[in-house]
N, C-alpha and C positions, 0 to 999 in steps of 0.2 A: 414845318421850317426848324422845329423843335429835332425833328431827326438831323437833318442837316447841320444844324450850326455844329450839336452835340460830336456829329460824329468830324468835320472840321475841327473843333475843341481836338480831338482823341487826338489825330493823326496828327497835331500840328508838335504834339510833343513828345513823339515819334522819335529814336535816335538812330542812329543807323546801324547800331547792331539791335535795335529791337526788328527793324525794318528784317536783317536775316532772318532770325529765331524764327524757325521752325513752328508749327501749332503745336501746342501737347497737349495730352492725353485724357487735361484737368480739363479743357478748356474746351473739346469737343465733348464731355462728356457732358459740362455744366449747357452747353448746345441745347443738349437730347433733354434734359431732364427743364427743362424752360418751353421745351413745344418745339423749339428752330427748328427740331429736324422729328418725324415722326420714323415711325419702327415698319412703315411703309417703305418695298425693296425701290419706289422710286423714289421715295426721299432721304434711305436710307445711307443711299450712298456716295452719299453728299458729305457725311465722315470722313470715310477713308480719303477724298477727294480731300476738301481743304488738310487733314490731320497730313497730305504727302505736302504741303505750296507752304511758302515760307512767309511771314504775314506780307512783303512786300507782293509776292505777288497772287495774294489775295487782293490786296487792295487795288490792283491794278488789273484784275483779271475782268469785272465789270465794264469798267472804259475798253478795253483792249481789245476782249476775244466773245465774250457771251454772244453777246448776239449774233457772233458772229457762230456760234453754236447752234442757233435758232433757225439760221437760215434755208436749212434745208426742210425745215417743218413745215417754214410757211410755203414755201415752192408749192409741198406738197396738200398744201390746205388749198391752196390758191386755184391748185388741178382739180382737186376734188369738188369744190365750189364750181370752178366751170363745168364740169361734165356732171355737176349735181350728184353726187356720189353722198352715202349715205357714210359721212367718217365720226358720229359720238354715239359712244353705247349710251344705252338710254336703258 
């Protein structure tokens, strides 16, 4: 709840100019330093992705596009579960 409230507070203070601003290198490095992204290849690519977006694009991505990115994975998992194919690396 606290994260949601704080997020709404921050977003409500953004101006139109803020929304069009690109994410800067300092912010990306702060994310990495604070552990929001690790140095693993499956994680670190996010910094480049986020660095190519403006603030509006980042805010709109989760509710509008993020779920779509994972639909293919879900279909693959469903098929593997159906066929009882091993899909976890242990």
